[in-house]
C-alpha atoms as one frame of an Amber mdcrd trajectory, in Angstrom:
protein
  22.494 -12.806  19.261  20.178  -9.723  19.155  16.521 -10.254  20.910  13.712
  -8.428  20.272  10.809  -6.825  21.777   7.892  -5.384  20.456   5.900  -3.819
  22.943   3.603  -0.875  21.478   1.610   0.223  18.722  -0.012   3.642  19.000
  -1.710   5.857  16.087  -1.673   9.127  15.512  -3.664  10.829  13.188  -7.310
  13.017  12.948  -6.903  14.238  16.163  -8.475  17.493  17.011  -8.263  19.308
  20.313 -10.683  22.778  20.140 -10.619  24.946  23.031 -12.750  27.633  23.278
 -13.163  31.356  25.214 -11.217  31.306  28.895  -9.305  27.837  27.767 -12.351
  25.279  28.828 -11.460  22.231  26.553 -14.950  21.590  23.968 -13.694  17.888
  22.315 -11.047  15.683  21.716 -12.362  13.193  18.933  -9.861  10.785  17.880
 -10.649   8.409  14.103  -9.249   5.559  13.539 -10.802   5.022  10.078  -7.600
   3.857   8.214  -6.655   0.284   6.743  -3.250   0.590   6.697  -1.249  -1.435
   8.930   2.499  -2.350  10.098   2.917  -5.984  10.618   6.883  -7.396  12.120
   7.938 -10.934  11.137  11.757 -11.813  12.891  13.748 -14.207  10.678  14.300
 -17.153  13.106  16.948 -17.991  11.354  18.530 -15.034  11.055  17.637 -12.869
  14.494  18.970  -9.867  12.828  16.890  -9.568   9.967  13.429  -7.410  10.486
  10.709  -8.125   7.945   8.631  -5.194   8.231   5.156  -5.858   6.331   2.901
  -2.620   5.320  -0.245  -3.383   4.374  -3.413  -0.911   2.953  -1.652   1.491
   1.956  -3.626   3.429   0.014  -1.745   7.179  -0.648   0.468   8.036  -2.929
   3.781   9.861  -0.604   3.849   6.717   2.066   6.929   6.256   4.188   8.566
   4.037   6.137  11.455   4.408   8.967  13.427   3.053  11.554  13.989   5.779
  13.993  16.161   5.924  16.915  15.532   7.753  20.403  17.470  11.214  19.587
  15.273  10.707  16.071  17.947  10.177  13.689  16.776   8.035  10.837  18.409
   4.438  11.135  16.667   3.230   7.913  14.170   5.172   5.271  11.957   3.778
   2.047   9.261   5.080   0.265   6.535   2.331  -0.074   5.845   2.360  -3.621
   2.535  -0.506  -3.571  -0.022  -1.840  -1.090   1.703  -5.389   0.832   5.501
  -4.382   0.266   7.964  -5.890   2.651  11.247  -4.506   3.483  13.869  -5.872
   5.199  15.676  -4.338   8.095  19.219  -5.494   9.046  19.281  -5.073  12.903
  23.110  -6.090  13.150  24.690  -2.925  13.717  21.561  -1.710  15.976  22.959
  -0.771  19.750  20.387  -2.711  22.227  17.819   0.515  22.792  14.526   1.710
  22.147  13.680   2.335  17.869  10.679   3.539  16.392   9.252   1.851  13.140
   6.785   5.063  11.472   4.928   4.944   8.539   3.970   8.459   7.525   1.201
   9.057   5.080  -0.502  12.544   4.265  -3.007  11.744   6.302  -1.665  10.226
   9.436   1.720   8.599  11.316   1.456   5.056  12.655   4.290   4.313  14.974
   5.335   0.606  16.426   7.716   1.009  19.119  11.097  -1.813  18.471  13.613
  -3.023  21.247  16.487  -4.214  20.783  18.211  -6.319  23.225  21.475  -7.204
  23.164
């Protein structure tokens, strides 16, 4: 039976760094104005199934992916509507760190997932 640990969430998007003149940092800005969210739900009766729910998606070209540490896409799908749920089978995954990536036009949201043997 596999154990899952969800350890971190991070936002990458709307980040700007500006340099002036001799390389002095001027300003770093991070803005989180998004309503999008990724939620995990592990099916207790089947510990090998991960339900990933995507909420707050307002953009047309949005995708979700499960990526391993080498950057290989294990699961990939387009998000067709807000509040959509994806069922990802973890049965054949080797123990290790994986990333669930929500890719939108204006931002990328990621959550880290650790699969233990």
